[in-house]
C-alpha positions as a printed Julia matrix, in Angstrom:
98×3 Matrix{Float64}:
 -43.61  -15.43   -2.85
 -40.39  -15.94   -4.82
 -38.84  -12.87   -3.2
 -39.7   -14.15    0.28
 -38.04  -17.48   -0.48
 -35.02  -15.63   -1.84
 -34.8   -13.55    1.33
 -34.98  -16.73    3.42
 -32.11  -18.17    1.37
 -30.03  -15.0     1.78
 -30.75  -14.86    5.53
 -29.75  -18.49    5.94
 -26.52  -17.94    4.02
 -25.84  -14.72    5.86
 -26.66  -15.91    9.38
 -23.23  -17.44    9.84
 -21.19  -14.42    8.67
 -21.47  -12.33   11.85
 -20.22  -15.3    13.89
 -17.42  -15.86   11.38
 -16.39  -12.19   11.51
 -16.28  -12.26   15.32
 -14.25  -15.48   15.24
 -11.79  -13.96   12.75
 -11.45  -10.86   14.88
 -10.76  -12.82   18.06
  -8.52  -15.46   16.46
  -5.95  -12.93   15.22
  -4.65  -15.51   12.74
  -5.33  -16.18    9.08
  -4.87  -19.92    9.49
  -7.77  -21.88    8.07
  -9.1   -18.98    6.01
  -9.28  -18.93    2.24
  -9.16  -15.51    0.57
 -10.16  -17.12   -2.74
 -13.32  -18.5    -1.12
 -14.17  -15.11    0.37
 -13.57  -13.35   -2.96
 -15.81  -15.84   -4.77
 -18.59  -15.26   -2.25
 -18.18  -11.48   -2.67
 -18.32  -11.88   -6.45
 -21.49  -13.97   -6.09
 -23.21  -11.31   -4.0
 -22.17   -8.59   -6.46
 -23.58  -10.69   -9.31
 -26.83  -11.18   -7.4
 -27.12   -7.43   -6.78
 -26.36   -6.66  -10.42
 -28.97   -9.2   -11.52
 -31.58   -7.42   -9.41
 -30.73   -4.05  -10.96
 -30.88   -5.54  -14.48
 -34.26   -7.23  -13.86
 -36.91   -4.9   -15.28
 -39.73   -6.48  -13.27
 -37.79   -6.06  -10.03
 -36.87   -2.47  -10.81
 -40.5    -1.65  -11.61
 -41.53   -2.76   -8.12
 -38.31   -1.88   -6.29
 -40.12    0.36   -3.8
 -42.08   -2.68   -2.6
 -39.2    -5.18   -2.73
 -36.24   -3.16   -1.46
 -35.77   -5.64    1.4
 -34.33   -8.26   -0.97
 -31.46   -5.95   -1.93
 -30.98   -4.97    1.71
 -30.05   -8.55    2.6
 -27.72   -8.89   -0.4
 -25.88   -5.72    0.66
 -25.8    -6.78    4.31
 -24.21  -10.12    3.43
 -21.78   -8.41    1.05
 -20.67   -6.12    3.88
 -20.2    -9.05    6.27
 -18.14  -11.1     3.83
 -16.07   -8.03    2.93
 -15.42   -7.42    6.64
 -14.23  -11.01    6.95
 -11.87  -10.48    4.01
 -10.47   -7.32    5.64
  -9.95   -9.26    8.86
  -8.22  -12.01    6.89
  -5.77   -9.42    5.53
  -5.22   -7.99    9.02
  -4.69  -11.44   10.48
  -2.28  -12.42    7.71
  -0.24   -9.33    8.54
  -0.3   -10.3    12.23
   0.82  -13.82   11.33
   3.79  -12.43    9.39
   4.79  -10.21   12.32
   4.69  -13.12   14.74
   6.54  -15.44   12.38
   3.7   -17.88   11.81
């Protein structure tokens, strides 16, 4: 049951990232974005993934609970994509003189 609640938490946190990535892509500006915030979120997901791999009970039943890690990795990819778009948009801002 704890894993299901954790997946619900991760899904809720991660539900907004695809919309945020699309918004960043369309906006073509880095205004209003915080790279520090994005890096902290990335670090948090990496820590959560590492914690799963270090948890002996989780690793013993990994074949049954792989879905928890799937959502951690999915969110990590989304936040990383947003960070890449931030860097692209910052470069576009510099070119346009913003």
